PAFI-27917 format. One record per residue (C-alpha): residue in three letters; residue number from 1; x, y, z. Coordinates in Angstrom, 2 decimals, always signed. Example, Ala and Ser with C-alpha at 12.3 -4.5 7.8 and 13.67 -1.06 7.14 Angstrom:
% residues 2
SITE;Ala;1;+12.30;-4.50;+7.80
SITE;Ser;2;+13.67;-1.06;+7.14
END
This chain:
% residues 443
SITE;Met;1;-3.30;+73.25;+2.56
SITE;Ser;2;-0.57;+73.96;+5.04
SITE;Gln;3;-0.80;+70.98;+7.34
SITE;Val;4;-1.86;+67.37;+7.61
SITE;Ile;5;-5.18;+66.92;+9.42
SITE;Thr;6;-5.66;+63.84;+11.59
SITE;Gly;7;-8.26;+62.86;+14.15
SITE;Glu;8;-7.61;+61.24;+17.49
SITE;Lys;9;-6.12;+58.29;+15.62
SITE;Glu;10;-3.64;+58.40;+12.73
SITE;Tyr;11;-4.82;+55.85;+10.20
SITE;Phe;12;-2.02;+56.12;+7.62
SITE;Gln;13;+0.89;+55.86;+10.00
SITE;Gly;14;+4.40;+56.41;+8.72
SITE;Ile;15;+3.23;+58.21;+5.58
SITE;Pro;16;+4.05;+61.94;+5.56
SITE;Lys;17;+2.56;+64.61;+3.31
SITE;Ile;18;+3.41;+63.61;-0.27
SITE;Gln;19;+5.94;+65.96;-1.88
SITE;Phe;20;+7.14;+66.53;-5.43
SITE;Glu;21;+10.64;+65.08;-5.85
SITE;Gly;22;+10.99;+64.80;-9.63
SITE;Lys;23;+11.26;+61.90;-12.05
SITE;Glu;24;+14.69;+60.84;-10.77
SITE;Ser;25;+13.29;+60.04;-7.32
SITE;Asp;26;+12.89;+56.40;-6.29
SITE;Asn;27;+10.64;+57.30;-3.37
SITE;Pro;28;+7.28;+55.53;-3.94
SITE;Phe;29;+5.63;+58.13;-1.71
SITE;Ala;30;+6.62;+61.13;-3.82
SITE;Phe;31;+5.33;+62.79;-6.97
SITE;Lys;32;+7.56;+62.44;-10.00
SITE;Tyr;33;+5.67;+64.83;-12.35
SITE;Tyr;34;+2.90;+66.50;-10.36
SITE;Asp;35;+4.45;+69.72;-9.08
SITE;Glu;36;+1.30;+71.62;-8.13
SITE;Asn;37;+3.06;+74.97;-8.55
SITE;Lys;38;+4.47;+74.27;-12.03
SITE;Val;39;+2.97;+76.66;-14.60
SITE;Val;40;+1.82;+75.12;-17.89
SITE;Ala;41;-0.16;+77.08;-20.50
SITE;Gly;42;-0.65;+79.98;-18.12
SITE;Lys;43;-1.92;+78.06;-15.08
SITE;Thr;44;-0.39;+75.98;-12.33
SITE;Leu;45;-1.04;+72.26;-12.45
SITE;Lys;46;-3.13;+72.62;-9.29
SITE;Glu;47;-5.33;+75.20;-11.03
SITE;His;48;-5.67;+73.12;-14.19
SITE;Phe;49;-6.66;+69.87;-12.52
SITE;Arg;50;-8.45;+70.75;-9.27
SITE;Phe;51;-7.98;+67.13;-8.18
SITE;Ala;52;-10.65;+65.54;-6.01
SITE;Val;53;-10.82;+62.27;-4.07
SITE;Ala;54;-13.93;+60.09;-4.44
SITE;Tyr;55;-15.27;+59.36;-0.96
SITE;Trp;56;-17.14;+56.21;-2.08
SITE;His;57;-14.30;+54.29;-3.66
SITE;Ser;58;-11.47;+55.42;-1.40
SITE;Phe;59;-13.11;+55.12;+2.01
SITE;Cys;60;-16.21;+52.96;+1.47
SITE;Gly;61;-15.29;+50.50;-1.28
SITE;Val;62;-13.96;+47.23;+0.14
SITE;Gly;63;-13.11;+45.50;-3.14
SITE;Gly;64;-16.21;+43.46;-3.86
SITE;Asp;65;-16.98;+42.41;-7.42
SITE;Pro;66;-19.77;+40.42;-9.16
SITE;Phe;67;-18.10;+37.19;-8.11
SITE;Gly;68;-17.23;+37.75;-4.48
SITE;Pro;69;-17.36;+39.98;-1.38
SITE;Gly;70;-14.86;+42.61;-0.36
SITE;Thr;71;-11.23;+41.93;+0.49
SITE;Lys;72;-10.36;+45.11;+2.40
SITE;Val;73;-10.78;+45.66;+6.14
SITE;Phe;74;-10.78;+49.35;+7.00
SITE;Pro;75;-9.86;+50.42;+10.53
SITE;Trp;76;-12.27;+53.35;+10.26
SITE;Ala;77;-15.20;+50.95;+9.75
SITE;Glu;78;-14.83;+48.96;+12.97
SITE;Lys;79;-17.43;+50.69;+15.14
SITE;Ser;80;-21.06;+49.54;+14.89
SITE;Asp;81;-22.58;+52.89;+15.86
SITE;Pro;82;-23.22;+54.75;+12.57
SITE;Tyr;83;-22.39;+58.14;+14.04
SITE;Ala;84;-19.07;+57.04;+15.55
SITE;Gln;85;-18.15;+55.13;+12.40
SITE;Ala;86;-18.94;+58.14;+10.20
SITE;Lys;87;-16.65;+60.35;+12.28
SITE;Asp;88;-13.82;+57.81;+12.09
SITE;Lys;89;-14.24;+57.52;+8.34
SITE;Met;90;-14.16;+61.29;+7.94
SITE;Asp;91;-11.03;+61.50;+10.10
SITE;Ala;92;-9.37;+58.97;+7.80
SITE;Ala;93;-10.60;+60.77;+4.68
SITE;Phe;94;-9.26;+64.18;+5.66
SITE;Glu;95;-5.99;+62.68;+6.86
SITE;Phe;96;-5.57;+61.04;+3.47
SITE;Met;97;-6.62;+64.08;+1.45
SITE;Thr;98;-4.28;+66.42;+3.28
SITE;Lys;99;-1.41;+63.96;+3.01
SITE;Ile;100;-1.92;+63.40;-0.72
SITE;Gly;101;-2.47;+67.13;-1.33
SITE;Ala;102;-5.87;+66.92;-3.03
SITE;Pro;103;-7.69;+70.26;-2.76
SITE;Phe;104;-11.18;+68.76;-3.21
SITE;Tyr;105;-13.36;+65.76;-2.47
SITE;Cys;106;-16.69;+64.41;-3.76
SITE;Phe;107;-19.37;+62.30;-2.09
SITE;His;108;-22.76;+60.62;-2.31
SITE;Asp;109;-25.01;+61.37;+0.66
SITE;Phe;110;-24.75;+57.91;+2.23
SITE;Asp;111;-21.02;+57.67;+1.68
SITE;Leu;112;-20.68;+60.12;+4.54
SITE;Ile;113;-22.87;+58.18;+6.94
SITE;Asp;114;-24.94;+54.99;+6.65
SITE;Glu;115;-28.56;+55.40;+5.56
SITE;Gly;116;-31.19;+55.27;+8.31
SITE;Asp;117;-34.68;+53.81;+8.24
SITE;Ser;118;-36.63;+57.05;+7.75
SITE;His;119;-36.33;+60.48;+6.16
SITE;Ser;120;-36.21;+62.14;+9.57
SITE;Glu;121;-33.39;+59.87;+10.71
SITE;Asn;122;-31.48;+60.52;+7.48
SITE;Glu;123;-31.83;+64.27;+7.94
SITE;Lys;124;-30.53;+63.92;+11.49
SITE;Arg;125;-27.56;+61.81;+10.36
SITE;Leu;126;-26.63;+64.15;+7.51
SITE;Gln;127;-26.93;+67.15;+9.82
SITE;Phe;128;-24.51;+65.50;+12.25
SITE;Ile;129;-21.86;+64.47;+9.75
SITE;Thr;130;-21.98;+67.69;+7.72
SITE;Asp;131;-21.44;+69.66;+10.93
SITE;Tyr;132;-18.28;+67.60;+11.41
SITE;Ala;133;-17.30;+68.00;+7.74
SITE;Leu;134;-17.51;+71.78;+8.10
SITE;Glu;135;-15.00;+71.60;+10.94
SITE;Lys;136;-12.70;+69.41;+8.87
SITE;Gln;137;-12.92;+71.63;+5.81
SITE;Lys;138;-12.15;+74.74;+7.84
SITE;Ala;139;-9.15;+73.14;+9.53
SITE;Ser;140;-7.70;+71.62;+6.35
SITE;Gly;141;-8.63;+73.96;+3.51
SITE;Val;142;-10.02;+70.98;+1.55
SITE;Lys;143;-13.20;+71.93;-0.33
SITE;Leu;144;-16.19;+70.07;-1.70
SITE;Leu;145;-16.03;+69.87;-5.50
SITE;Trp;146;-19.48;+68.34;-5.74
SITE;Gly;147;-22.05;+66.33;-3.87
SITE;Thr;148;-24.69;+63.92;-5.12
SITE;Ala;149;-27.37;+61.51;-3.91
SITE;Asn;150;-27.18;+57.74;-4.17
SITE;Leu;151;-30.46;+57.10;-5.99
SITE;Phe;152;-29.48;+53.70;-7.37
SITE;Ser;153;-28.21;+51.28;-4.69
SITE;His;154;-31.26;+50.72;-2.50
SITE;Pro;155;-33.73;+48.04;-3.74
SITE;Arg;156;-36.45;+50.69;-3.94
SITE;Phe;157;-34.61;+52.12;-6.94
SITE;Met;158;-34.53;+48.85;-8.90
SITE;Asn;159;-36.63;+50.56;-11.61
SITE;Gly;160;-34.91;+53.92;-11.36
SITE;Ala;161;-35.46;+57.02;-9.27
SITE;Gly;162;-36.71;+59.97;-11.31
SITE;Thr;163;-37.83;+57.56;-14.04
SITE;Asn;164;-39.50;+55.02;-11.73
SITE;Pro;165;-43.04;+53.97;-12.76
SITE;Asp;166;-44.16;+54.24;-9.11
SITE;Phe;167;-44.82;+57.84;-8.00
SITE;Ser;168;-44.10;+56.99;-4.35
SITE;Val;169;-40.55;+56.05;-5.32
SITE;Val;170;-40.15;+59.28;-7.30
SITE;Ala;171;-41.34;+61.20;-4.24
SITE;His;172;-38.88;+59.32;-2.03
SITE;Ala;173;-36.11;+60.17;-4.49
SITE;Gly;174;-37.15;+63.81;-4.33
SITE;Ala;175;-36.88;+63.86;-0.54
SITE;Gln;176;-33.46;+62.22;-0.63
SITE;Leu;177;-32.35;+64.61;-3.39
SITE;Lys;178;-33.43;+67.61;-1.30
SITE;Asn;179;-31.36;+66.37;+1.65
SITE;Ala;180;-28.31;+65.86;-0.57
SITE;Leu;181;-28.68;+69.34;-2.07
SITE;Asp;182;-29.00;+70.82;+1.43
SITE;Ala;183;-25.83;+69.00;+2.50
SITE;Thr;184;-23.94;+70.19;-0.58
SITE;Ile;185;-25.04;+73.80;-0.11
SITE;Lys;186;-24.20;+73.70;+3.59
SITE;Leu;187;-20.67;+72.49;+2.80
SITE;Asn;188;-20.21;+75.21;+0.14
SITE;Gly;189;-20.04;+72.62;-2.60
SITE;Glu;190;-19.05;+74.19;-5.89
SITE;Asn;191;-21.24;+71.87;-8.00
SITE;Tyr;192;-23.88;+69.15;-7.80
SITE;Val;193;-23.89;+65.96;-9.90
SITE;Phe;194;-26.75;+63.80;-11.14
SITE;Trp;195;-25.73;+60.29;-12.08
SITE;Gly;196;-28.68;+58.27;-13.35
SITE;Gly;197;-27.38;+54.91;-12.23
SITE;Arg;198;-30.66;+53.16;-12.98
SITE;Glu;199;-32.39;+55.80;-15.08
SITE;Gly;200;-33.11;+53.55;-18.03
SITE;Tyr;201;-34.96;+50.37;-18.87
SITE;Met;202;-34.49;+46.72;-19.76
SITE;Ser;203;-37.45;+46.20;-22.11
SITE;Leu;204;-40.00;+48.33;-23.93
SITE;Leu;205;-42.61;+45.68;-23.15
SITE;Asn;206;-43.22;+47.24;-19.73
SITE;Thr;207;-41.85;+50.77;-20.25
SITE;Asn;208;-43.32;+54.15;-21.26
SITE;Val;209;-40.14;+55.89;-22.39
SITE;Lys;210;-41.70;+59.31;-23.02
SITE;Ala;211;-43.31;+59.41;-19.58
SITE;Glu;212;-40.07;+58.41;-17.89
SITE;Leu;213;-38.04;+61.06;-19.71
SITE;Asp;214;-40.68;+63.68;-18.94
SITE;His;215;-40.61;+62.72;-15.26
SITE;Leu;216;-36.82;+62.82;-15.09
SITE;Ala;217;-36.78;+66.29;-16.63
SITE;Arg;218;-39.46;+67.47;-14.20
SITE;Leu;219;-37.42;+66.24;-11.22
SITE;Leu;220;-34.28;+67.97;-12.52
SITE;His;221;-36.19;+71.24;-12.95
SITE;Met;222;-37.52;+70.93;-9.40
SITE;Ala;223;-34.04;+70.26;-8.03
SITE;Lys;224;-32.55;+73.17;-9.95
SITE;Asp;225;-35.28;+75.57;-8.84
SITE;Tyr;226;-34.98;+74.49;-5.21
SITE;Ala;227;-31.19;+74.80;-5.11
SITE;Arg;228;-31.26;+78.23;-6.74
SITE;Ser;229;-33.88;+79.37;-4.21
SITE;Gln;230;-31.46;+78.31;-1.45
SITE;Gly;231;-28.67;+80.43;-2.90
SITE;Phe;232;-26.75;+77.74;-4.77
SITE;Lys;233;-24.68;+79.43;-7.51
SITE;Gly;234;-22.75;+76.43;-8.80
SITE;Asn;235;-23.12;+74.13;-11.77
SITE;Phe;236;-25.40;+71.15;-12.06
SITE;Phe;237;-23.68;+68.27;-13.84
SITE;Ile;238;-25.13;+65.18;-15.51
SITE;Glu;239;-22.82;+62.20;-15.86
SITE;Pro;240;-23.38;+60.08;-18.98
SITE;Lys;241;-23.22;+56.30;-18.78
SITE;Pro;242;-24.22;+53.89;-21.56
SITE;Met;243;-25.07;+50.65;-19.77
SITE;Glu;244;-24.69;+48.64;-16.57
SITE;Pro;245;-26.92;+48.20;-14.76
SITE;Thr;246;-29.78;+48.97;-17.17
SITE;Lys;247;-29.71;+47.84;-20.78
SITE;His;248;-30.86;+51.17;-22.24
SITE;Gln;249;-29.58;+54.15;-20.24
SITE;Tyr;250;-31.27;+57.50;-20.87
SITE;Asp;251;-27.90;+59.24;-20.37
SITE;Phe;252;-26.00;+57.05;-22.86
SITE;Asp;253;-23.26;+59.49;-23.91
SITE;Ala;254;-22.45;+63.19;-24.19
SITE;Ala;255;-24.48;+63.73;-27.35
SITE;Thr;256;-27.53;+61.99;-25.87
SITE;Val;257;-27.40;+64.07;-22.69
SITE;Ile;258;-26.93;+67.31;-24.63
SITE;Gly;259;-30.01;+66.48;-26.72
SITE;Phe;260;-31.99;+65.76;-23.54
SITE;Leu;261;-30.92;+69.04;-21.93
SITE;Arg;262;-31.90;+71.02;-25.02
SITE;Glu;263;-35.25;+69.27;-25.43
SITE;Tyr;264;-36.26;+69.89;-21.82
SITE;Asp;265;-34.93;+73.46;-21.47
SITE;Leu;266;-32.21;+72.56;-18.96
SITE;Ile;267;-29.23;+73.62;-21.05
SITE;Asp;268;-28.63;+76.93;-19.25
SITE;Asp;269;-28.07;+75.37;-15.81
SITE;Phe;270;-26.53;+71.98;-16.57
SITE;Lys;271;-23.16;+70.86;-17.86
SITE;Leu;272;-21.57;+67.41;-18.19
SITE;Asn;273;-19.41;+65.44;-15.80
SITE;Leu;274;-17.68;+62.97;-18.12
SITE;Glu;275;-16.14;+59.69;-16.99
SITE;Val;276;-13.41;+57.92;-18.95
SITE;Asn;277;-14.68;+54.38;-18.34
SITE;His;278;-18.21;+55.42;-19.31
SITE;Ala;279;-16.90;+56.86;-22.57
SITE;Thr;280;-15.24;+53.60;-23.52
SITE;Leu;281;-18.31;+51.56;-22.54
SITE;Ala;282;-20.21;+53.73;-25.04
SITE;Gln;283;-17.66;+52.71;-27.70
SITE;His;284;-16.19;+56.22;-27.70
SITE;Thr;285;-12.85;+57.62;-26.63
SITE;Met;286;-12.84;+60.07;-23.75
SITE;Gln;287;-11.34;+62.71;-26.01
SITE;His;288;-14.34;+62.34;-28.32
SITE;Glu;289;-16.76;+62.84;-25.42
SITE;Met;290;-14.76;+65.85;-24.20
SITE;Gln;291;-14.83;+67.44;-27.64
SITE;Ile;292;-18.57;+66.89;-28.10
SITE;Ala;293;-19.28;+68.43;-24.69
SITE;Ala;294;-16.90;+71.34;-25.33
SITE;Asn;295;-18.51;+72.05;-28.70
SITE;Ala;296;-21.75;+72.72;-26.82
SITE;Gly;297;-19.99;+74.74;-24.10
SITE;Leu;298;-20.83;+72.03;-21.57
SITE;Leu;299;-17.49;+70.43;-20.63
SITE;Gly;300;-17.95;+70.88;-16.91
SITE;Ser;301;-16.01;+68.24;-14.99
SITE;Met;302;-14.31;+64.86;-15.25
SITE;Asp;303;-14.29;+61.55;-13.41
SITE;Ala;304;-10.83;+60.14;-13.95
SITE;Asn;305;-10.38;+56.39;-14.31
SITE;Arg;306;-10.02;+53.79;-17.05
SITE;Gly;307;-11.58;+50.50;-18.03
SITE;Asp;308;-9.98;+47.16;-18.75
SITE;Tyr;309;-9.74;+46.36;-22.45
SITE;Gln;310;-10.68;+42.73;-21.87
SITE;Asn;311;-13.54;+43.27;-19.41
SITE;Gly;312;-16.92;+44.53;-20.53
SITE;Trp;313;-17.92;+46.32;-17.35
SITE;Asp;314;-17.07;+49.43;-15.38
SITE;Thr;315;-13.80;+48.44;-13.69
SITE;Asp;316;-12.90;+52.00;-12.60
SITE;Gln;317;-9.14;+51.48;-12.54
SITE;Phe;318;-6.79;+54.35;-11.79
SITE;Pro;319;-5.65;+56.18;-14.95
SITE;Thr;320;-2.13;+55.28;-16.08
SITE;Asn;321;-2.31;+55.07;-19.90
SITE;Leu;322;-0.10;+57.99;-20.95
SITE;Asn;323;-0.97;+57.87;-24.64
SITE;Glu;324;-4.68;+57.99;-23.87
SITE;Leu;325;-4.24;+60.75;-21.31
SITE;Thr;326;-2.08;+62.84;-23.62
SITE;Glu;327;-4.74;+62.79;-26.33
SITE;Met;328;-7.29;+63.81;-23.69
SITE;Met;329;-5.06;+66.66;-22.53
SITE;Leu;330;-4.70;+67.91;-26.10
SITE;Val;331;-8.45;+68.43;-26.17
SITE;Phe;332;-8.37;+69.79;-22.60
SITE;Leu;333;-5.90;+72.54;-23.56
SITE;Glu;334;-7.41;+73.28;-26.96
SITE;Val;335;-10.88;+73.95;-25.49
SITE;Gly;336;-9.65;+75.89;-22.46
SITE;Gly;337;-10.07;+73.26;-19.77
SITE;Leu;338;-13.08;+72.44;-17.61
SITE;Gln;339;-15.92;+74.80;-16.79
SITE;Gly;340;-16.47;+74.88;-13.05
SITE;Gly;341;-15.48;+71.35;-12.14
SITE;Gly;342;-12.28;+69.42;-11.64
SITE;Ile;343;-10.77;+65.99;-12.02
SITE;Asn;344;-12.25;+63.55;-9.53
SITE;Phe;345;-10.53;+60.18;-9.10
SITE;Asp;346;-13.63;+58.02;-9.47
SITE;Ala;347;-11.31;+55.03;-9.34
SITE;Lys;348;-10.90;+52.12;-6.98
SITE;Leu;349;-8.05;+49.93;-5.90
SITE;Arg;350;-7.87;+46.49;-7.46
SITE;Arg;351;-9.45;+43.71;-5.45
SITE;Asn;352;-6.03;+42.29;-4.54
SITE;Ser;353;-4.59;+45.66;-3.44
SITE;Thr;354;-5.42;+45.39;+0.23
SITE;Asp;355;-2.90;+47.57;+2.12
SITE;Leu;356;-3.78;+51.09;+3.21
SITE;Asp;357;-0.68;+52.50;+1.51
SITE;Asp;358;-2.00;+51.20;-1.83
SITE;Leu;359;-4.42;+54.13;-1.76
SITE;Phe;360;-1.44;+56.48;-1.87
SITE;His;361;+0.32;+54.62;-4.67
SITE;Ala;362;-2.87;+54.73;-6.76
SITE;His;363;-3.50;+58.45;-6.37
SITE;Ile;364;+0.17;+59.36;-6.78
SITE;Gly;365;+0.22;+57.40;-10.03
SITE;Gly;366;-2.96;+59.02;-11.31
SITE;Met;367;-1.91;+62.56;-10.44
SITE;Asp;368;+1.55;+62.01;-11.94
SITE;Ala;369;+0.04;+60.54;-15.11
SITE;Phe;370;-2.26;+63.54;-15.62
SITE;Ala;371;+0.60;+65.97;-14.97
SITE;Arg;372;+2.93;+64.21;-17.38
SITE;Ala;373;+0.19;+64.06;-20.02
SITE;Leu;374;-0.64;+67.77;-19.70
SITE;Ile;375;+3.01;+68.78;-19.91
SITE;Thr;376;+3.41;+66.56;-22.96
SITE;Ala;377;+0.28;+67.90;-24.62
SITE;Asp;378;+1.41;+71.49;-24.11
SITE;Ala;379;+4.76;+70.69;-25.72
SITE;Ile;380;+2.99;+69.09;-28.69
SITE;Leu;381;+0.78;+72.15;-29.14
SITE;Thr;382;+3.57;+74.70;-28.80
SITE;Lys;383;+6.62;+72.98;-30.30
SITE;Ser;384;+5.47;+70.48;-32.91
SITE;Ser;385;+3.70;+70.77;-36.28
SITE;Tyr;386;+0.53;+69.23;-34.79
SITE;Ser;387;-1.57;+72.41;-34.55
SITE;Glu;388;-0.36;+73.77;-37.88
SITE;Phe;389;-1.16;+70.53;-39.69
SITE;Lys;390;-4.61;+70.35;-38.13
SITE;Ala;391;-5.38;+73.94;-39.15
SITE;Asn;392;-4.03;+73.45;-42.69
SITE;Arg;393;-6.24;+70.42;-43.18
SITE;Tyr;394;-9.25;+72.77;-43.17
SITE;Ala;395;-7.54;+75.68;-44.94
SITE;Ser;396;-9.75;+75.35;-48.03
SITE;Phe;397;-12.67;+76.72;-46.01
SITE;Gln;398;-10.74;+79.99;-45.75
SITE;Ser;399;-11.17;+80.48;-49.49
SITE;Glu;400;-13.87;+82.89;-50.72
SITE;Asn;401;-16.34;+80.13;-51.51
SITE;Gly;402;-15.39;+78.15;-48.41
SITE;Gln;403;-16.22;+81.18;-46.27
SITE;Lys;404;-19.52;+81.67;-48.06
SITE;Phe;405;-20.40;+78.02;-47.40
SITE;Glu;406;-19.65;+78.32;-43.69
SITE;Lys;407;-21.73;+81.50;-43.44
SITE;Gly;408;-24.71;+79.85;-45.15
SITE;Glu;409;-24.49;+82.11;-48.19
SITE;Leu;410;-24.52;+79.34;-50.82
SITE;Ser;411;-27.45;+77.42;-52.20
SITE;Leu;412;-27.18;+73.77;-53.13
SITE;Gln;413;-27.36;+74.75;-56.80
SITE;Thr;414;-24.46;+77.20;-56.36
SITE;Leu;415;-22.45;+74.58;-54.48
SITE;Ala;416;-22.97;+72.15;-57.33
SITE;Gln;417;-21.90;+74.79;-59.88
SITE;Ile;418;-18.71;+75.50;-57.91
SITE;Ser;419;-17.93;+71.79;-57.94
SITE;His;420;-18.32;+71.66;-61.72
SITE;Glu;421;-15.92;+74.61;-62.08
SITE;Met;422;-13.35;+73.16;-59.67
SITE;Gly;423;-13.28;+69.71;-61.22
SITE;Ala;424;-12.61;+66.45;-59.42
SITE;Pro;425;-11.10;+66.91;-55.94
SITE;Ala;426;-7.52;+65.86;-55.37
SITE;Gln;427;-6.89;+63.13;-52.80
SITE;Ile;428;-5.34;+64.60;-49.63
SITE;Ser;429;-3.82;+62.36;-46.96
SITE;Gly;430;-4.95;+62.65;-43.36
SITE;Lys;431;-1.40;+61.74;-42.20
SITE;Gln;432;-2.77;+59.69;-39.31
SITE;Glu;433;+0.45;+57.78;-38.71
SITE;Met;434;+2.53;+60.95;-38.81
SITE;Ile;435;+0.38;+62.54;-36.12
SITE;Glu;436;+0.56;+59.39;-33.98
SITE;Asn;437;+4.35;+59.50;-34.33
SITE;Ile;438;+4.39;+63.10;-33.10
SITE;Ile;439;+2.45;+62.06;-29.99
SITE;Asn;440;+4.90;+59.25;-29.30
SITE;Gln;441;+7.87;+61.53;-29.96
SITE;Tyr;442;+6.86;+63.86;-27.14
SITE;Leu;443;+5.76;+61.23;-24.61
END
């Protein structure tokens, strides 16, 4: 991106394009660690991260929570005409993205423009706003990382979309999904995400779980086949989430989704879009979810945020925990990064952060935190004893019998005989505290 893109009105007045100034800078509108051209582990930071801005939180979310309405008043939401308002919002979005230096963005269909009262009206509205988005993308160089459909907010989806017990709702979801795929393909989106916001159930008393899973898989196959027939070459991502709003989500965590993809023969076209706050709601760490996905070759993309340790819901705060991020970046580098996706800031300003410049502070902080964590993780991997210790912990499997075990060349009887010959195993420390100290040493 060579220039800032504004519409007829400049929404973020007085804020220039954000530059890298280094950690000694006191400028709150400058990067301290994110130098997009800095090379780490063979790639620039820009290439590693492929940062994206979430259209829904940054330009649609007004700060509401379960206990009260929104606190933010956006100047791009003043017009009552949905077409005019959508253009204003897109002007603000591309101004922000070019000023912050994010190369990508992500959206749900009705983030771009308000939903109409019929399929034909929705098609017309999406056609209008995607025409405008194409102009903005061409002028700015900002690309679409992925699109998706909001199949969870409208009351019709109270019992799910693809898993709804009412076929008419499933059909409606299919029509909306087709429109969202068309919009994504039109905008040269690199990927498409499925987030099953209400694909789950509250009670088995009124639920046929097998039928619902079968129906969800059928809809995903239909979507995949349609998109491929339209020339879409990108990845399809599924985003795991364990709870909230439904009690039993069908996409609980990475392992659950991988099992679903294998069972329903979707594994060749789908990867995972993992979210940090969803990982912690599932009682996992994000690094665990990343490793499980990577083991299956399905670590596709990431929604960057964090939860609150005292709150039991999806707070979607901007990521600032350096220790947590560094452990994530260790996995990130060890497995070779993401496959096809990027790092989307699926994070929202706090309810009491009400100024427009707060959006800059939040993204600057998140991008700096990821950069600092990746630089730190690379130093740990290349300069410390971390990698050597981890490898040595499994060195016994490099022995003759250890190799035979890994290759499946031993029977249980032979394994038992080897144990008798070896005698009682010695106790070997995992050195957990030592490793934690190494992390802290390099932070």
